[in-house]
C-alpha positions in Angstrom: -47.1 11.8 3.6 -47.5 8.9 1.2 -46.1 11.0 -1.7 -43.1 12.1 0.4 -42.4 8.5 1.4 -42.5 7.3 -2.2 -40.1 10.1 -3.2 -37.7 9.1 -0.5 -37.8 5.5 -1.6 -37.1 6.5 -5.2 -34.2 8.7 -4.1 -32.7 5.8 -2.2 -33.1 3.5 -5.1 -31.6 6.0 -7.5 -28.6 6.4 -5.2 -28.1 2.7 -4.8 -28.2 2.3 -8.6 -25.7 5.1 -9.1 -28.1 7.4 -10.9 -27.6 10.5 -8.9 -25.7 13.3 -10.5 -21.9 13.0 -10.8 -21.6 16.2 -8.8 -22.8 14.4 -5.7 -20.1 11.8 -6.0 -16.5 12.7 -5.1 -13.7 11.9 -7.5 -10.9 9.9 -6.0 -7.1 10.1 -6.5 -5.2 7.3 -4.6 -1.5 8.1 -4.5 0.7 5.1 -3.6 4.4 5.7 -3.0 6.7 2.7 -3.8 9.4 1.8 -1.3 9.6 4.9 0.9 10.4 5.1 4.6 7.9 6.6 7.0 10.5 9.1 8.2 11.3 10.4 4.7 9.1 13.5 4.4 9.4 17.1 5.5 6.2 16.9 7.5 7.4 13.8 9.3 10.5 15.7 10.4 13.3 14.5 8.1 16.2 17.0 8.4 17.4 16.6 4.8 14.8 15.2 2.5 12.6 17.9 1.0 9.0 17.0 0.0 7.3 20.4 -0.3 4.3 19.2 -2.3 3.5 16.3 0.0 4.1 18.7 3.0 1.4 21.0 1.5 -0.9 18.0 1.0 -0.4 17.1 4.6 -1.3 20.6 5.8 -4.6 20.2 3.9 -5.3 16.6 5.1 -6.3 14.4 7.9 -2.9 12.8 8.5 -2.5 9.5 10.3 1.2 9.6 11.2 1.2 6.0 12.3 -0.3 4.3 9.4 0.7 0.7 8.7 0.5 -1.7 5.8 -0.1 -5.4 6.8 2.8 -6.7 4.8 6.1 -5.1 3.9 6.2 -6.3 0.4 4.7 -4.5 -2.6 2.4 -7.1 -4.3 0.5 -8.2 -1.1 0.5 -4.6 0.2 -1.1 -3.3 -3.0 -3.6 -6.2 -3.0 -4.7 -5.2 0.5 -5.0 -1.5 -0.5 -7.3 -2.3 -3.5 -9.4 -4.9 -1.7 -9.4 -4.0 2.0 -8.5 -7.6 2.7 -5.5 -9.4 4.1 -3.1 -11.7 2.2 -4.5 -14.8 4.0 -8.0 -13.9 2.7 -7.0 -13.2 -0.9 -4.0 -15.6 -1.2 -2.0 -12.7 -2.6 0.7 -12.9 0.1 4.0 -13.0 -1.8 5.4 -11.3 -4.9 6.2 -14.5 -6.8 5.6 -18.3 -6.8 8.4 -20.7 -5.9 11.2 -21.2 -8.4 11.8 -24.9 -9.3 15.0 -26.4 -7.8 16.5 -26.7 -11.3 15.8 -23.1 -12.2 16.9 -21.8 -8.8 20.2 -23.7 -9.1 20.8 -22.2 -12.5 19.9 -18.7 -11.3 22.8 -16.7 -9.8 22.5 -13.0 -9.1 19.6 -10.7 -10.3 20.1 -11.4 -14.0 20.3 -15.1 -13.4 17.1 -15.1 -11.3 15.3 -13.3 -14.1 16.5 -15.8 -16.6 15.6 -18.7 -14.3 12.1 -17.5 -14.0 11.6 -17.1 -17.8 13.0 -20.6 -18.3 10.7 -22.2 -15.7 7.2 -23.1 -17.2 5.9 -24.0 -13.7 6.9 -20.6 -12.4 5.1 -18.8 -15.2 2.0 -20.9 -14.9 1.7 -20.3 -11.1 2.5 -16.6 -11.5 -0.4 -16.3 -13.9 -2.6 -18.1 -11.4 -1.5 -15.8 -8.6 -2.3 -12.7 -10.8 -6.0 -13.8 -11.0 -6.6 -14.4 -7.3 -8.3 -11.0 -7.0 -10.7 -11.7 -9.8 -13.3 -12.9 -7.4 -12.6 -10.5 -4.5 -14.4 -7.2 -3.7 -12.2 -4.4 -4.9 -12.4 -0.6 -5.0 -12.8 -0.2 -8.8 -15.4 -3.1 -9.0 -17.4 -1.6 -6.1 -17.2 2.0 -7.4 -18.5 0.8 -10.8 -21.9 0.2 -9.1 -22.2 4.0 -8.8 -21.1 4.6 -12.3 -17.5 5.4 -11.6 -14.8 5.2 -14.3 -11.5 4.1 -13.0 -7.9 4.2 -14.2 -4.9 2.0 -13.2 -1.4 3.4 -13.6 1.9 2.4 -12.2 2.6 -0.7 -10.1 0.2 -3.6 -10.7 0.7 -7.3 -10.2 -2.7 -8.8 -11.2 -2.3 -9.1 -15.0 -4.7 -7.1 -17.0 -6.0 -3.9 -15.2 -9.6 -5.1 -15.6 -9.0 -8.0 -13.2 -10.4 -6.0 -10.3 -12.8 -3.8 -12.3 -10.6 -0.9 -13.6 -12.4 0.4 -16.7 -9.1 1.9 -18.0 -5.5 1.2 -17.4 -1.9 1.0 -18.5 -0.9 -2.5 -17.3 -2.3 -5.1 -19.6 0.1 -8.0 -20.0 -0.3 -11.4 -18.5 2.7 -13.1 -16.9 3.0 -15.5 -19.8 3.4 -12.5 -22.1 6.1 -10.7 -20.1 3.9 -8.8 -17.6 5.0 -8.8 -14.0 4.6 -5.7 -11.8 3.1 -3.1 -14.0 4.8 -3.4 -17.5 3.7 -0.3 -19.5 2.1 1.2 -16.4 5.6 1.8 -15.0 6.1 4.8 -17.3 3.7 6.9 -15.2 5.6 9.5 -13.2 9.0 8.6 -14.5 8.2 9.4 -18.1 4.8 11.0 -18.2 1.6 12.0 -16.4 -0.4 12.5 -19.5 -2.5 9.2 -19.3 -4.0 10.5 -16.1 -4.9 13.9 -17.6 -6.3 12.2 -20.7 -8.5 9.9 -18.7 -10.0 12.7 -16.6 -10.6 14.8 -19.6 -12.4 11.9 -21.3 -14.5 11.0 -18.3 -17.3 13.1 -19.7 -18.7 14.3 -16.4 -18.8 10.8 -14.8 -17.2 10.4 -11.4 -13.7 8.9 -11.6 -11.1 7.1 -9.6 -7.4 7.3 -10.4 -4.8 4.7 -9.0 -1.5 6.6 -9.1 1.2 4.1 -8.1 4.4 5.1 -9.8 7.6 3.1 -9.4 9.0 6.0 -7.3 11.1 6.3 -5.3 11.6 2.5 -6.1 14.8 1.3 -7.7 16.4 1.9 -10.1 17.6 5.0 -8.2 18.3 7.1 -11.2 17.0 10.6 -10.3 17.4 13.7 -12.5 21.0 15.0 -12.1 19.7 18.4 -10.7 18.2 16.5 -7.7 21.2 14.2 -7.2 23.5 17.2 -7.2 21.3 18.8 -4.5 21.7 15.8 -2.1 25.3 14.7 -2.7 26.6 17.3 -0.4 24.2 16.3 2.3 25.5 12.8 2.8 28.8 10.9 2.3 26.8 8.0 0.8 26.0 8.2 -2.9 23.4 5.5 -2.4 21.6 7.6 0.2 21.9 10.7 -2.0 20.3 8.9 -4.9 17.4 7.6 -2.7 16.8 11.0 -1.2 16.7 12.5 -4.7 14.3 9.9 -5.8 12.0 10.8 -3.0 11.9 14.5 -4.1 11.4 13.4 -7.7 8.3 11.5 -6.6 7.2 14.5 -4.6 7.4 16.7 -7.7 5.1 14.3 -9.7 2.6 14.5 -6.9 2.7 18.2 -7.1 2.1 18.1 -10.9 -1.0 16.0 -10.2 -2.3 18.4 -7.5 -1.7 21.4 -9.8 -3.7 19.7 -12.5 -6.7 19.3 -10.1 -6.4 22.9 -9.1 -6.1 24.2 -12.6 -9.1 22.2 -13.8 -11.1 23.3 -10.7 -11.5 19.6 -9.6 -9.8 19.7 -6.2 -12.9 20.7 -4.2 -14.8 17.6 -5.3 -11.9 15.2 -5.2 -10.7 13.0 -2.4 -6.9 12.6 -2.4 -5.7 9.7 -0.3 -2.0 9.0 0.2 -0.1 5.9 1.4 3.2 4.1 0.7 3.1 0.4 -0.2 6.0 -0.5 2.2 8.9 1.1 3.9 12.5 1.5 2.9 15.7 2.4 4.8 18.5 2.9 2.3 21.7 1.0 3.0 24.7 3.5 2.9 27.0 0.8 1.6 25.1 -0.8 -1.3 22.1 0.0 -3.6 19.6 -2.1 -1.7 17.6 -1.5 1.5 18.7 -2.1 5.1 17.7 -5.4 6.7 15.0 -3.8 8.9 12.9 -2.2 6.2 11.4 -3.7 3.1 10.3 -7.4 3.7 10.9 -7.1 7.4 8.5 -7.2 10.4 9.8 -3.9 11.7 8.2 -0.4 11.4 10.9 0.4 8.9 9.1 -1.8 6.5 5.5 -1.5 7.7 4.9 2.0 8.8 3.6 4.8 6.5 1.7 8.1 6.8 -1.8 7.9 5.5 -3.4 11.2 4.4 -6.9 12.1 3.4 -7.7 15.4 1.8 -11.4 16.2 1.0 -11.9 20.0 1.0 -14.9 21.2 3.1 -15.6 17.6 4.3 -12.4 16.6 6.2 -10.8 18.8 8.8 -7.0 18.9 8.4 -5.2 17.6 11.5 -2.6 15.2 12.7 -3.6 11.9 14.4 -1.2 9.5 16.2 -3.6 6.5 16.5 -2.3 3.5 14.6 -4.4 2.7 11.5 -4.1 0.2 8.6 -4.0 0.4 4.9 -6.9 -2.2 5.0 -9.0 0.7 6.2 -8.5 2.6 2.9 -11.0 0.7 0.7 -13.8 0.8 3.4 -13.2 4.5 4.0 -13.4 5.4 0.3 -16.5 3.3 -0.3 -18.3 4.9 2.6 -17.3 8.3 1.5 -19.0 7.5 -1.8 -22.1 6.1 -0.1 -21.4 2.4 -0.5 -21.4 -0.2 2.2 -18.1 -2.1 2.3 -18.1 -5.8 1.6 -18.6 -8.0 4.6 -15.2 -9.6 4.2 -13.4 -6.2 4.6 -12.1 -6.0 8.2 -11.0 -2.3 8.0 -12.8 0.6 9.5 -13.9 4.1 8.2 -11.0 6.4 8.9 -13.4 9.4 8.7 -15.3 8.1 11.7 -13.2 9.6 14.6 -14.9 7.6 17.3 -14.5 4.3 15.6 -10.8 5.0 15.1 -10.3 5.8 18.8 -12.2 2.7 19.9 -10.4 0.1 17.9 -8.1 -1.9 20.2 -5.5 -3.4 17.7 -4.4 -3.5 14.1 -2.8 -6.6 12.6 -0.5 -7.8 9.8 1.6 -10.7 8.5 4.9 -10.7 6.5 5.7 -13.4 4.0 8.6 -14.8 2.0 9.3 -13.0 -1.3 8.6 -16.3 -3.3 5.7 -18.3 -2.0 6.2 -21.8 -0.6 2.7 -22.8 -1.7 0.7 -20.1 -3.7 -2.6 -21.5 -2.5 -1.8 -21.7 1.2 -0.5 -18.4 2.5 0.2 -19.9 6.0 3.1 -21.8 4.5 4.9 -18.6 3.4 4.5 -16.6 6.7 7.6 -15.2 8.2 6.0 -13.2 11.0 2.6 -12.2 12.3 2.2 -9.0 14.3 -0.2 -6.6 16.0 -0.1 -3.2 17.6 -2.5 -3.0 20.6 -3.6 -0.1 22.7 -1.8 2.3 20.4 1.7 1.2 21.6 2.4 -2.5 22.2 3.8 -4.2 19.1 4.1 -8.0 19.3 5.9 -9.9 16.6 5.5 -13.7 16.4 8.0 -15.5 14.1 7.3 -18.6 12.0 10.2 -21.0 12.8 9.6 -22.8 9.4 11.0 -19.8 7.6 14.2 -19.2 9.6 15.8 -17.0 7.0 13.4 -14.2 7.8 15.2 -10.9 8.7 15.8 -10.0 12.3 17.8 -7.5 14.3 21.5 -8.3 14.4 22.6 -10.4 17.4 19.0 -11.5 18.2 17.9 -15.1 18.2 14.8 -16.0 16.4 12.0 -15.4 18.9 9.1 -13.3 19.9 9.6 -9.6 20.0 7.7 -7.0 22.0 8.2 -3.3 21.6 6.6 -0.1 23.0 6.6 1.6 19.6 5.0 4.8 21.0 8.1 5.3 23.2 10.6 3.3 21.0 9.6 3.9 17.4 12.8 2.3 16.0 12.3 -0.9 18.0 15.6 -0.9 19.9 14.5 -2.5 23.1 12.8 -6.0 23.0 10.6 -6.3 26.1 9.3 -9.8 25.5 11.4 -11.4 28.2 10.4 -8.8 30.8 6.6 -8.9 30.0 5.5 -12.5 29.5 2.0 -11.7 30.5 1.6 -9.1 27.8 3.2 -11.4 25.3 0.6 -14.2 26.2 -2.3 -11.7 25.9 -1.2 -10.3 22.6 -0.4 -13.8 21.2 -4.0 -14.8 21.9 -5.2 -11.6 20.2 -3.1 -12.4 17.0 -4.3 -16.1 17.0 -7.9 -14.8 17.2 -7.2 -12.7 14.1 -5.4 -15.4 12.1 -3.9 -18.6 13.5 -1.8 -19.2 10.3 -2.3 -22.9 10.3 -1.7 -24.6 6.9 
């Protein structure tokens, strides 16, 4: 008995130190779409957009059709995915720091804004400070390294050098002062090549690995291959919509290339593939940009995304309509690898069906694109929100940021929607249900009161 007990202790110690065989640790591919609406997939019912490779992935996965990101802006959303933390915890709440009044006055239009930022030393200094906020936070690559994982960053990345959260390999390596912003060289992935991913996996040498695949797709510029644009121009009178739809299918094709590689190398069975979008997008038919109620907004058009988990032989494919959060991704993957999530992580294990069912609410906060104060996230809040009991979505505005997007014709105020019955948030029930508003307001304040 004593010998058995000692053997058990040694096994536990070896596991904790990451010394068990690589075959016992699943590889991980995290696919992150960039600016894609939650409706814009074949498996989500879109009548025109074709996503055959993601449809196949969905058929093999546990699919949460009502996934959410806490913030509808890419930098804070990606930070939440990699850390399992909210923007108010990490201070990564906005894309950029404030622009000085002089630089802002000189900046007119997109080119002017870019020039204004480059000419503003205070902007660059604060941008670099922002990019290092995650250096001290628990993060997927840093935690997985405890078990001997190698990890590769590709695509969108706002935190300076890829090693800032523990990636052992990466494509994005420039600091803001050296021209880096949201991925620099990493943005070639998907649009130009997939080879860095394949090279990394080949060079892993039998060690378990984690790949962050976050291409700037279907993100602007909407410049799809002509063959795909031709396919969609006859399906819509709007060239802007046709370009966006074609970008979605282009992204789908790259996901298929990655899945084919895993199959051809016989890696699929021991690889967790997890899919999420960083924020939503509803293409404006009249201009290149998004509609008001998608990216940067407090509405489901900006916040909702399917979340899929494929793990052959370990996860049963099925569709689930319980709302979940992208802050659940890091805890889920860590537990799948045998690691306990950091205490600060508020997400749950999405592979624990009972825990998913029992959770009462998910939460989030939207922020201004440029921070008011980079060190105090509460100053940049536009809206806080929650979804409770699987259906009731309360949105609380911050009057200090009155330029935040809202539905046309609606005054700035609290919004309440039954998103299970009204997924496009057409009917504000706040005035008719003051008791529910008060109850959910208390719930949100208990999560984060957002006081500077």
